[in-house]
C-alpha positions as CSV (number, residue, x, y, z in Angstrom):
1,A,182.2,120.2,26.4
2,G,179.8,118.1,24.3
3,G,181.7,114.8,24.9
4,A,181.6,115.3,28.7
5,T,177.8,115.6,28.6
6,T,177.5,112.5,26.4
7,G,179.7,110.4,28.7
8,A,177.7,111.5,31.7
9,A,174.4,110.4,30.2
10,P,175.0,106.6,30.3
11,S,176.1,106.7,33.9
12,A,173.1,108.9,34.9
13,V,170.8,106.4,33.1
14,A,172.5,103.5,34.9
15,A,172.1,105.3,38.3
16,L,168.4,105.9,37.6
17,Q,167.9,102.3,36.6
18,A,169.6,101.2,39.8
19,R,167.3,103.5,41.8
20,L,164.3,102.1,40.0
21,R,165.3,98.5,40.7
22,A,165.8,99.4,44.4
23,A,162.4,101.1,44.5
24,E,160.7,98.2,42.9
25,A,162.4,95.8,45.4
26,R,161.1,98.0,48.3
27,A,157.6,98.0,46.8
28,R,157.7,94.2,46.5
29,A,158.9,93.9,50.1
30,A,156.1,96.3,51.3
31,E,153.5,94.3,49.4
32,A,154.8,91.1,51.0
33,A,154.7,92.8,54.5
34,L,151.1,93.9,53.8
35,R,150.0,90.4,52.8
36,A,151.6,89.0,55.9
37,S,149.9,91.6,58.1
38,E,146.5,91.0,56.5
39,A,147.0,87.2,57.1
40,R,147.9,87.8,60.7
41,A,144.9,90.0,61.2
42,A,142.6,87.5,59.6
43,R,144.0,84.7,61.8
44,A,143.6,86.9,64.9
45,A,140.0,87.8,64.0
46,G,139.2,84.2,63.4
47,A,140.8,83.1,66.7
48,A,138.7,85.4,68.8
49,P,135.9,83.5,70.6
50,G,132.6,84.0,68.8
51,S,134.3,86.0,66.1
52,N,132.7,86.2,62.7
53,G,135.8,87.8,61.1
54,E,135.0,91.4,62.1
55,A,137.1,93.4,64.6
56,A,135.2,93.4,67.9
57,A,137.5,95.6,69.9
58,P,135.9,98.9,68.8
59,V,132.5,97.6,69.9
60,R,133.7,96.6,73.3
61,T,135.3,100.0,74.0
62,A,132.3,102.0,72.6
63,P,130.5,104.1,75.2
64,R,127.4,102.5,76.6
65,V,123.9,103.8,75.7
66,D,122.2,105.6,78.5
67,P,119.9,103.0,80.1
68,A,116.8,105.2,80.0
69,L,117.3,105.8,76.3
70,A,118.0,102.1,75.6
71,A,114.7,101.2,77.4
72,E,112.8,103.7,75.4
73,L,114.3,102.4,72.1
74,R,113.6,98.8,73.1
75,G,110.0,99.6,73.9
76,G,108.5,99.4,70.4
77,T,106.2,96.7,69.1
78,G,106.0,94.9,65.8
79,P,108.4,92.8,63.8
80,V,112.0,92.4,64.9
81,G,115.0,91.2,62.9
82,P,117.0,91.9,59.8
83,G,114.0,93.1,57.8
84,P,113.1,96.1,60.1
85,L,116.7,96.9,60.5
86,A,117.3,97.0,56.7
87,D,114.2,99.2,56.3
88,A,115.6,101.6,59.0
89,L,119.0,101.7,57.3
90,K,117.3,102.5,54.0
91,A,115.5,105.4,55.6
92,L,118.8,106.5,57.1
93,A,120.5,106.5,53.7
94,K,117.6,108.4,52.2
95,A,117.7,111.1,54.9
96,R,121.4,111.4,54.7
97,A,121.3,111.7,50.9
98,A,118.7,114.5,51.2
99,S,120.8,116.3,53.9
100,D,117.6,116.4,56.0
101,R,118.8,116.8,59.6
102,V,115.4,116.2,61.2
103,A,114.8,113.0,59.1
104,L,118.4,112.0,59.8
105,N,117.9,112.2,63.6
106,E,114.7,110.2,63.3
107,A,116.3,107.6,61.1
108,L,119.2,107.2,63.4
109,A,116.9,106.6,66.3
110,A,114.9,104.1,64.2
111,V,118.2,102.2,63.3
112,A,119.2,102.2,67.0
113,A,115.8,100.9,68.1
114,A,115.7,98.2,65.4
115,A,119.2,97.0,66.3
116,L,118.5,97.0,70.1
117,R,115.1,95.2,69.7
118,W,116.7,92.6,67.4
119,R,119.6,92.1,69.8
120,E,117.1,91.6,72.7
121,R,115.4,88.8,70.8
122,L,118.6,86.9,70.0
């Protein structure tokens, strides 16, 4: 009975090695397919008119802001541009880290206002 088990071990090892080689080949093929997909996506993003490499489709299909709310958010005065938007984003991160729902709501409105006001000035 001992000889039968010993004889089976080399064939089992060979079978496992063959399965390993096949799995490695599938992994290499999957990596190559991933690289090709990433390259196609990068080319497609770069080919879009006015594209800066970011996917624009989700933005185009996003629901529109209520016009009354947008007018209210645009109505602020003061500096406009990347600085105020960065400050608003920092306040948002701080409110989120503190799990402060009131501050989070205010910070989200400030981010939206800063973004809309900056966009209006572009």
